[in-house]
C-alpha positions as CSV (number, residue, x, y, z in Angstrom):
1,M,-31.6,-37.5,25.5
2,T,-28.6,-39.8,25.3
3,K,-27.4,-42.4,22.7
4,T,-24.8,-45.0,23.6
5,K,-21.7,-46.3,21.8
6,D,-20.1,-43.7,19.6
7,V,-23.3,-41.9,19.1
8,Y,-23.8,-38.2,19.9
9,T,-25.3,-37.1,23.2
10,V,-27.5,-34.2,24.3
11,N,-27.1,-33.3,27.9
12,E,-29.5,-31.4,30.2
13,S,-28.0,-28.1,29.3
14,G,-28.7,-28.7,25.6
15,E,-25.1,-29.2,24.5
16,L,-24.6,-31.7,21.7
17,K,-21.5,-33.9,22.0
18,A,-19.9,-36.5,19.8
19,P,-16.3,-37.8,19.5
20,L,-14.2,-35.9,16.9
21,V,-11.2,-38.4,17.0
22,C,-11.5,-41.0,14.3
23,S,-14.5,-39.3,12.8
24,H,-15.1,-38.8,9.1
25,R,-15.2,-35.0,9.5
26,L,-11.7,-35.1,11.0
27,L,-10.6,-37.1,8.0
28,L,-12.0,-34.5,5.7
29,A,-10.3,-31.8,7.7
30,F,-7.0,-33.6,7.2
31,L,-7.6,-33.9,3.5
32,A,-8.4,-30.2,3.3
33,F,-5.1,-29.5,5.1
34,L,-3.3,-31.5,2.4
35,G,-5.1,-29.7,-0.4
36,F,-4.2,-26.3,1.0
37,F,-0.7,-27.5,1.7
38,L,-0.2,-28.4,-2.0
39,C,-1.9,-25.3,-3.3
40,Y,0.4,-22.9,-1.3
41,A,3.4,-25.0,-2.2
42,Q,2.5,-24.6,-5.9
43,R,1.8,-20.9,-5.3
44,N,5.1,-20.0,-3.5
45,G,7.3,-22.7,-5.0
46,L,8.2,-20.6,-8.0
47,S,9.6,-17.8,-5.7
48,V,12.5,-20.1,-4.7
49,G,12.5,-22.1,-8.0
50,I,13.0,-19.1,-10.2
51,V,16.3,-18.4,-8.4
52,C,17.5,-21.8,-9.5
53,M,16.2,-21.4,-13.0
54,V,17.4,-18.0,-14.1
55,N,21.0,-17.1,-15.0
56,P,22.2,-14.2,-12.8
57,D,23.8,-12.6,-15.9
58,A,20.3,-12.0,-17.2
59,D,20.2,-8.8,-15.0
60,N,23.2,-7.4,-16.9
61,M,20.8,-6.8,-19.9
62,T,19.1,-4.1,-17.9
63,L,22.0,-2.7,-16.0
64,F,22.7,0.0,-18.6
65,D,20.4,2.9,-18.0
66,S,20.5,6.1,-20.0
67,S,19.2,8.2,-17.1
68,D,21.5,10.5,-15.2
69,T,20.2,9.4,-11.8
70,P,23.1,9.1,-9.4
71,I,23.8,5.8,-7.7
72,I,23.0,6.0,-3.9
73,E,25.5,4.5,-1.5
74,R,23.9,1.7,0.6
75,D,26.0,2.5,3.6
76,I,26.7,-1.1,4.6
77,P,28.5,-1.3,8.0
78,A,32.1,-2.4,7.8
79,A,31.4,-5.4,10.0
80,C,28.9,-6.7,7.4
81,H,31.3,-6.6,4.3
82,K,32.2,-10.2,4.9
83,H,28.6,-11.2,4.1
84,T,28.7,-9.7,0.6
85,V,30.8,-12.4,-1.1
86,Q,29.1,-13.5,-4.3
87,K,28.5,-17.2,-5.1
88,S,29.2,-19.0,-8.5
89,R,26.4,-19.7,-10.9
90,S,24.7,-23.1,-10.8
91,E,24.4,-25.3,-13.8
92,S,20.6,-25.3,-13.5
93,Q,20.5,-21.5,-13.9
94,V,19.9,-21.5,-17.7
95,L,17.0,-19.2,-18.4
96,F,17.6,-15.5,-19.3
97,W,14.7,-13.7,-17.6
98,P,15.7,-10.2,-16.4
99,K,14.5,-8.8,-13.1
100,S,11.5,-7.0,-14.6
101,T,10.3,-10.2,-16.3
102,R,10.7,-12.2,-13.1
103,G,8.6,-9.6,-11.4
104,F,5.8,-10.1,-13.9
105,I,6.0,-13.9,-13.5
106,L,5.9,-13.8,-9.7
107,G,3.0,-11.3,-9.7
108,S,1.0,-12.9,-12.5
109,F,-0.5,-15.5,-10.1
110,Y,-2.4,-12.8,-8.3
111,W,-3.8,-11.4,-11.5
112,G,-5.9,-14.6,-11.9
113,Y,-6.4,-14.9,-8.1
114,A,-8.1,-11.6,-7.8
115,L,-10.4,-12.2,-10.8
116,T,-12.1,-15.4,-9.6
117,Q,-12.9,-14.9,-5.9
118,I,-16.5,-13.7,-6.3
119,V,-17.2,-15.9,-9.4
120,S,-16.0,-18.9,-7.5
121,S,-18.1,-18.1,-4.5
122,V,-21.2,-18.3,-6.7
123,A,-20.0,-21.2,-8.8
124,V,-19.5,-23.4,-5.8
125,N,-23.2,-23.2,-5.1
126,I,-23.9,-24.5,-8.6
127,F,-21.3,-27.3,-8.8
128,G,-21.2,-28.2,-5.0
129,P,-18.1,-27.8,-2.8
130,K,-17.0,-31.4,-3.3
131,Q,-16.6,-31.3,-7.1
132,F,-15.6,-27.7,-7.3
133,L,-12.7,-28.0,-4.8
134,A,-11.4,-31.1,-6.7
135,M,-11.7,-29.3,-10.0
136,I,-9.8,-26.1,-9.0
137,I,-6.9,-27.9,-7.3
138,C,-6.6,-30.2,-10.3
139,V,-6.4,-27.2,-12.7
140,S,-3.8,-25.5,-10.5
141,S,-1.8,-28.8,-10.4
142,I,-1.9,-29.2,-14.2
143,A,-0.7,-25.6,-14.6
144,T,2.2,-26.3,-12.2
145,L,3.0,-29.6,-13.9
146,L,3.3,-27.9,-17.3
147,L,5.5,-25.0,-16.1
148,P,8.9,-26.6,-16.7
149,I,7.8,-27.9,-20.1
150,V,6.8,-24.4,-21.4
151,S,9.6,-22.5,-19.6
152,K,12.0,-23.1,-22.5
153,F,9.7,-21.5,-25.0
154,G,9.5,-18.2,-23.3
155,S,8.3,-16.3,-20.2
156,V,4.9,-15.4,-21.8
157,F,3.8,-19.1,-21.5
158,V,4.9,-19.3,-17.9
159,I,3.0,-16.1,-17.1
160,L,-0.2,-17.6,-18.7
161,L,0.2,-20.8,-16.7
162,R,0.6,-18.7,-13.5
163,V,-2.5,-16.7,-14.3
164,V,-4.4,-20.0,-14.8
165,A,-3.1,-21.4,-11.5
166,G,-4.1,-18.2,-9.7
167,A,-7.5,-18.1,-11.2
168,A,-8.1,-21.7,-10.1
169,Q,-6.8,-21.1,-6.5
170,G,-9.1,-18.0,-6.3
171,G,-11.9,-20.4,-5.5
172,L,-10.0,-22.1,-2.7
173,W,-11.1,-20.2,0.4
174,P,-14.7,-19.5,-0.8
175,T,-15.1,-23.2,-1.5
176,I,-13.8,-24.5,1.8
177,F,-15.9,-22.0,3.8
178,R,-18.9,-23.1,1.8
179,F,-18.0,-26.8,2.6
180,W,-17.6,-26.4,6.3
181,A,-20.8,-24.3,6.6
182,T,-22.8,-27.6,6.3
183,W,-20.1,-29.9,7.8
184,A,-18.6,-28.2,10.9
185,P,-20.6,-27.9,14.1
186,A,-20.2,-24.6,15.8
187,S,-18.4,-26.1,18.8
188,E,-15.8,-27.7,16.5
189,R,-15.5,-24.9,13.8
190,T,-12.2,-23.5,15.0
191,T,-10.6,-26.9,15.4
192,L,-11.7,-28.2,12.0
193,L,-10.9,-25.0,10.1
194,S,-7.5,-24.7,11.8
195,F,-6.3,-27.8,9.9
196,Q,-6.5,-26.1,6.5
197,S,-5.5,-22.8,8.0
198,S,-2.2,-24.4,8.8
199,G,-1.8,-25.8,5.4
200,P,-0.6,-22.5,3.8
201,S,2.2,-22.2,6.3
202,M,3.4,-25.8,5.8
203,G,3.1,-25.5,2.1
204,T,5.3,-22.4,2.1
205,I,7.8,-24.1,4.4
206,V,8.1,-27.1,2.0
207,S,8.3,-24.9,-1.1
208,L,11.2,-22.9,0.4
209,I,13.2,-25.8,1.8
210,L,12.4,-28.7,-0.5
211,G,12.6,-26.4,-3.6
212,G,16.1,-25.5,-2.7
213,L,17.1,-29.2,-2.3
214,F,15.7,-30.0,-5.8
215,C,17.9,-27.2,-7.2
216,G,21.0,-29.0,-6.0
217,F,21.1,-31.6,-8.8
218,T,21.5,-31.5,-12.6
219,F,21.8,-34.2,-15.1
220,N,24.1,-34.1,-18.2
221,D,23.3,-32.5,-21.5
222,S,22.2,-35.7,-23.1
223,I,19.0,-35.6,-21.0
224,P,16.1,-33.7,-22.6
225,F,15.6,-30.1,-21.2
226,I,12.4,-30.9,-19.4
227,F,14.1,-33.7,-17.4
228,R,17.6,-32.3,-17.1
229,F,17.3,-30.0,-14.0
230,G,16.2,-30.6,-10.5
231,W,13.8,-27.7,-10.3
232,A,11.7,-29.3,-13.1
233,Y,11.1,-32.4,-10.9
234,F,10.0,-30.1,-8.0
235,F,7.2,-28.7,-10.1
236,Y,6.3,-32.2,-11.5
237,L,6.1,-33.5,-7.9
238,L,3.8,-30.7,-6.7
239,G,1.6,-31.0,-9.8
240,G,1.3,-34.8,-9.7
241,L,0.5,-34.9,-6.0
242,G,-2.3,-32.3,-6.6
243,I,-3.9,-34.4,-9.2
244,I,-3.8,-37.5,-7.0
245,W,-5.3,-35.4,-4.1
246,S,-8.2,-34.4,-6.3
247,M,-9.1,-38.1,-6.9
248,V,-8.9,-38.9,-3.2
249,W,-11.1,-36.0,-2.3
250,L,-13.7,-37.0,-4.8
251,F,-13.8,-40.5,-3.2
252,F,-14.1,-39.5,0.4
253,A,-15.9,-36.1,0.4
254,S,-19.5,-35.1,-0.3
255,D,-21.4,-31.8,-0.4
256,T,-23.4,-32.6,2.7
257,P,-23.1,-35.1,5.5
258,T,-26.4,-36.8,4.6
259,T,-25.1,-37.8,1.1
260,N,-21.8,-39.2,2.3
261,R,-21.3,-42.9,1.6
262,H,-18.4,-43.5,4.0
263,M,-19.8,-41.9,7.1
264,S,-21.7,-43.5,9.9
265,E,-25.4,-42.7,10.4
266,N,-24.7,-41.7,14.0
267,E,-22.2,-39.0,12.9
268,K,-24.7,-37.8,10.2
269,E,-27.4,-37.4,12.9
270,Y,-25.0,-35.5,15.2
271,I,-24.1,-32.9,12.5
272,Q,-27.7,-32.5,11.4
273,A,-28.7,-31.9,15.0
274,C,-26.0,-29.3,15.5
275,K,-27.0,-27.5,12.3
276,A,-30.7,-27.6,13.4
277,V,-29.7,-25.9,16.6
278,E,-27.7,-23.2,14.7
279,K,-30.7,-22.7,12.4
280,I,-28.3,-22.6,9.4
281,Q,-30.0,-22.0,6.1
282,D,-30.2,-24.8,3.5
283,A,-27.4,-25.0,1.0
284,R,-29.6,-24.0,-1.8
285,T,-30.7,-20.8,-0.2
286,K,-30.3,-17.7,-2.4
287,T,-27.7,-15.2,-1.3
288,P,-29.3,-12.2,0.5
289,W,-27.0,-9.6,-1.2
290,V,-28.4,-6.4,0.2
291,P,-28.6,-7.4,3.9
292,M,-25.3,-9.1,3.7
293,L,-23.4,-6.2,2.1
294,L,-24.9,-3.8,4.6
295,S,-24.2,-5.9,7.7
296,Q,-21.7,-5.0,10.4
297,G,-20.1,-8.5,10.2
298,F,-19.3,-8.1,6.5
299,W,-17.6,-4.7,6.9
300,C,-15.7,-6.0,9.9
301,I,-14.2,-8.8,7.8
302,L,-13.6,-6.5,4.8
303,I,-11.6,-3.9,6.7
304,S,-9.8,-6.4,8.9
305,M,-8.8,-8.6,6.0
306,V,-7.7,-5.8,3.6
307,S,-5.4,-4.2,6.1
308,C,-4.1,-7.5,7.6
309,D,-3.5,-9.1,4.3
310,F,-1.5,-6.1,3.0
311,G,1.0,-6.7,5.8
312,L,1.0,-10.4,5.2
313,Y,1.5,-10.2,1.4
314,A,4.3,-7.8,2.1
315,I,6.0,-10.2,4.5
316,W,5.5,-13.2,2.2
317,T,6.9,-11.4,-0.9
318,V,9.6,-9.1,0.3
319,V,11.2,-10.9,3.3
320,P,13.7,-12.8,1.1
321,E,14.6,-9.5,-0.6
322,Y,15.0,-7.8,2.8
323,M,17.2,-10.6,4.0
324,N,19.4,-10.2,0.9
325,E,19.6,-6.4,0.7
326,V,19.7,-5.4,4.4
327,L,20.6,-8.6,6.3
328,L,23.0,-9.8,3.5
329,F,22.1,-13.5,3.8
330,S,23.2,-15.7,0.8
331,I,20.7,-17.5,-1.4
332,E,21.5,-20.8,0.4
333,E,20.8,-19.3,3.8
334,N,17.8,-17.2,2.6
335,G,15.6,-20.2,1.7
336,F,15.9,-21.8,5.1
337,L,15.7,-18.6,7.2
338,S,12.7,-17.4,5.2
339,A,10.9,-20.7,6.0
340,L,11.5,-20.3,9.8
341,P,8.6,-17.8,10.4
342,H,6.2,-20.1,8.6
343,M,7.3,-23.0,10.7
344,G,6.4,-21.0,13.8
345,S,3.1,-20.0,12.3
346,F,2.2,-23.6,11.5
347,I,2.9,-24.7,15.1
348,V,0.9,-21.9,16.6
349,V,-2.1,-22.5,14.3
350,M,-2.2,-26.2,15.1
351,L,-1.9,-25.7,18.8
352,S,-4.2,-22.7,19.2
353,G,-7.2,-23.9,17.1
354,G,-8.3,-26.3,19.8
355,L,-7.6,-23.7,22.5
356,A,-10.1,-21.3,21.0
357,D,-12.8,-24.0,21.0
358,F,-11.9,-24.9,24.6
359,I,-12.3,-21.3,25.7
360,I,-15.7,-21.0,24.1
361,R,-16.9,-24.5,25.2
362,K,-16.0,-23.8,28.9
363,K,-17.6,-20.4,28.7
364,I,-14.4,-18.6,29.7
365,L,-15.1,-16.0,27.1
366,K,-18.0,-15.5,24.6
367,R,-17.3,-16.6,21.1
368,V,-17.0,-13.0,19.8
369,N,-14.6,-12.1,22.6
370,T,-12.5,-15.2,21.9
371,R,-12.3,-14.2,18.3
372,K,-11.2,-10.6,19.3
373,L,-8.6,-12.0,21.6
374,F,-7.1,-14.3,19.0
375,H,-7.2,-11.7,16.3
376,G,-5.7,-9.1,18.5
377,I,-2.7,-11.3,19.3
378,G,-2.4,-12.3,15.7
379,T,-2.2,-8.7,14.5
380,L,-0.6,-6.7,17.3
381,A,2.3,-9.2,17.7
382,P,3.6,-8.8,14.1
383,A,3.0,-5.0,14.3
384,I,5.3,-4.7,17.4
385,C,7.9,-7.1,15.9
386,L,8.0,-5.3,12.6
387,L,8.5,-2.0,14.4
388,L,11.4,-3.4,16.3
389,I,12.9,-5.0,13.1
390,S,12.9,-1.6,11.4
391,F,15.6,-0.3,13.8
392,L,18.0,-3.3,13.1
393,N,20.6,-3.8,10.4
394,C,23.0,-6.5,9.3
395,E,25.0,-6.2,12.5
396,R,22.1,-7.7,14.4
397,R,20.7,-9.7,11.6
398,Y,19.9,-12.9,13.6
399,L,17.9,-10.8,16.1
400,A,15.9,-9.5,13.2
401,V,15.3,-13.0,12.0
402,L,14.2,-14.0,15.5
403,L,11.7,-11.1,15.7
404,L,10.4,-12.0,12.3
405,V,9.8,-15.6,13.4
406,I,8.0,-14.5,16.6
407,G,5.8,-12.0,14.7
408,V,4.7,-14.3,11.9
409,A,4.3,-17.3,14.4
410,L,2.0,-15.3,16.7
411,N,0.1,-14.2,13.6
412,G,-1.1,-17.8,13.6
413,F,-3.6,-16.9,16.3
414,M,-5.3,-14.8,13.7
415,M,-5.5,-17.7,11.3
416,S,-6.8,-20.2,13.9
417,G,-9.2,-18.0,15.9
418,G,-9.4,-14.5,14.3
419,Y,-11.2,-13.2,11.2
420,V,-10.5,-16.3,9.2
421,V,-12.8,-18.4,11.4
422,N,-15.1,-15.6,12.3
423,V,-16.5,-15.5,8.8
424,G,-18.3,-18.8,9.4
425,D,-19.6,-17.5,12.8
426,F,-22.0,-15.0,11.4
427,S,-22.6,-15.8,7.7
428,G,-23.5,-19.5,7.7
429,V,-23.8,-21.0,4.2
430,H,-23.0,-17.6,2.7
431,S,-19.5,-17.6,4.3
432,G,-18.0,-18.5,0.9
433,V,-19.6,-15.5,-0.8
434,V,-18.5,-13.1,2.1
435,F,-15.0,-14.4,2.0
436,G,-14.8,-14.3,-1.8
437,I,-15.8,-10.7,-2.0
438,C,-13.5,-9.6,0.9
439,N,-10.6,-11.7,-0.4
440,T,-11.0,-10.2,-3.9
441,I,-10.5,-6.8,-2.6
442,S,-7.7,-7.8,-0.1
443,S,-5.8,-9.6,-2.9
444,I,-5.0,-6.2,-4.3
445,G,-2.3,-6.3,-1.7
446,G,-0.6,-9.0,-3.7
447,F,0.0,-6.3,-6.3
448,C,0.4,-3.2,-4.2
449,A,2.6,-4.4,-1.3
450,P,5.6,-5.5,-3.5
451,Y,5.2,-2.5,-5.8
452,I,5.0,0.0,-3.0
453,T,7.9,-1.7,-1.3
454,S,10.0,-1.4,-4.5
455,L,9.2,2.3,-4.6
456,I,10.1,2.9,-1.0
457,T,13.3,0.7,-1.1
458,R,14.5,1.6,-4.5
459,H,18.0,2.5,-3.2
460,K,18.1,-0.6,-0.9
461,T,19.1,1.4,2.2
462,A,18.3,0.4,5.7
463,A,16.6,3.7,6.3
464,Q,14.2,3.0,3.4
465,W,13.4,-0.5,4.6
466,K,12.7,1.0,8.0
467,L,9.9,3.1,6.5
468,A,8.5,0.1,4.7
469,F,8.4,-2.0,7.8
470,M,6.6,0.8,9.7
471,L,4.0,0.8,6.9
472,Y,3.4,-2.9,7.4
473,A,3.1,-2.5,11.2
474,V,0.4,0.2,10.7
475,A,-1.6,-2.1,8.4
476,F,-1.7,-4.8,11.1
477,L,-2.6,-2.2,13.7
478,I,-5.6,-1.0,11.7
479,S,-6.8,-4.6,11.4
480,A,-6.6,-5.1,15.1
481,I,-8.6,-2.0,15.9
482,A,-11.3,-2.6,13.2
483,F,-11.9,-6.2,14.3
484,S,-12.1,-5.3,18.0
485,C,-14.8,-2.7,17.3
486,L,-16.9,-4.5,14.7
487,A,-16.7,-8.3,15.1
488,R,-19.9,-10.3,15.4
489,G,-19.9,-13.8,17.0
490,E,-23.3,-15.3,16.2
491,T,-25.2,-16.0,13.0
492,E,-26.7,-12.8,11.7
493,P,-30.5,-12.7,10.8
494,W,-29.9,-12.7,7.0
495,A,-28.0,-16.0,7.4
496,R,-30.4,-17.7,9.7
497,D,-33.3,-20.1,8.9
498,D,-35.7,-19.9,11.9
499,V,-38.9,-21.9,11.4
500,H,-40.6,-19.5,13.9
501,D,-39.9,-16.4,11.9
502,E,-41.3,-16.1,8.4
503,K,-39.4,-12.9,7.8
504,I,-36.1,-14.6,8.2
505,N,-37.1,-17.8,6.4
506,Y,-35.5,-18.1,3.0
507,D,-36.1,-21.7,2.0
508,V,-39.2,-24.0,2.5
509,D,-37.2,-27.2,2.0
510,A,-34.8,-26.2,4.8
511,N,-37.8,-25.9,7.2
512,K,-39.1,-29.3,6.1
513,E,-35.7,-30.8,6.8
514,L,-35.5,-29.2,10.2
515,L,-39.0,-30.4,11.1
516,E,-38.1,-34.0,9.9
517,I,-35.0,-33.9,12.1
518,K,-37.0,-32.8,15.1
519,T,-39.8,-35.3,14.5
520,A,-37.2,-38.1,14.4
521,G,-36.0,-37.1,17.8
522,V,-32.7,-35.8,16.9
523,V,-33.2,-32.6,18.7
524,P,-34.7,-32.7,22.2
525,Q,-38.2,-31.3,22.7
526,N,-37.0,-28.7,25.2
527,T,-35.7,-25.4,23.9
528,I,-31.9,-25.3,23.3
529,A,-30.2,-22.0,23.8
């Protein structure tokens, strides 16, 4: 069966093909990338912005401690003393938030983030992924937009806004997995999902670099507080772009390909044919909670995600601190150097996403083995690099940065072809629920990793940081072992909709739709493996 022009084709081997370039599904993948880019810039932008906002003298309010605990010598090598020169305070550093308050502010995002993962995975089935994704990014953007305005009135208001932003973004991954469950053909799943999987890296890069640039200018005192400092415009820009993005997404996106107004009929038929071959359940299918929670695929994602994300949250939150306390980089150097690992990750994710689909399409490896290969590279590489970094100090600080760049960059293989994509392989339209539950539990690392690190490195010595980095390496190693043993590559029975098996059939309407597609000739009469 073959259709001409830009229409999909079905060859003798039963493989469905259609051009991805200039397609509407590629446009939606690009928009998803921009959405994730903005969300992660909003999430991580405060970590660099707060340095520009807070007066360093605020820490003097907590320097006097009544305890008799002796001060531990950090044992900085003599060759590194030249790196300890302090910089003068910037005019934009006007807020008096001590270190403990700053810790609450930076961690408050994950309070909301952990609360809404499972709720969002259920709510997206009620509202639909199109409207729900636009809504959560719009709410996060409004909270970001209001942050400079309320910062003058106290840290409590900033904490509340960060909780709201975190709660909104808690639905980000469950929603996008739910969206691609009906939009992404299996042969293109890695390529399409790799777009938004690279968005977090690029958003973090921009928030670290661009945020520092906005900190560099300040207007005179005659300008109102909310427009006086450069860091305020940074938050206004991120929030405003997020609101605009929500409007664009509502215009171009739709819950299913069949209801899209901007998409050609040929592309709709191609996606429908692919989904019929995959036997994916209808979008309205009820969640099979018991089979799902007892399945091997679910536990594979849970263990792999919890352990891997612990290491990632640690890297994301404590690397600037490590560069300051052990490698002795200044604030100006810190922002750019902290962004380098994320630049590497972005490049790897973009390049390796298509590679995974190529390996599967050419039958070089089975889908499950391809996922194991990519996840293994993405977890073992940072584990090895972190172990090597633990033996370095400020005398070899640029080598430590290089290893960090390599480790985080190669972690991009995990994002483009590891557990992140594997969720959609076995869980179908329930991928949002699976990811929501697992991400809720793994987000605990957002609280634990920085706190455990602060306990281990309380005296800021290189030996203590060595122990911390070894802990992160072990977390990545556990993830690699769990995924290699438990990963599943095909749709599991509880997520399938097979018209020939009433025991697995969960939705009559889905069967009717499949039969209509087959009757129309979309799927060839011969059996497709």
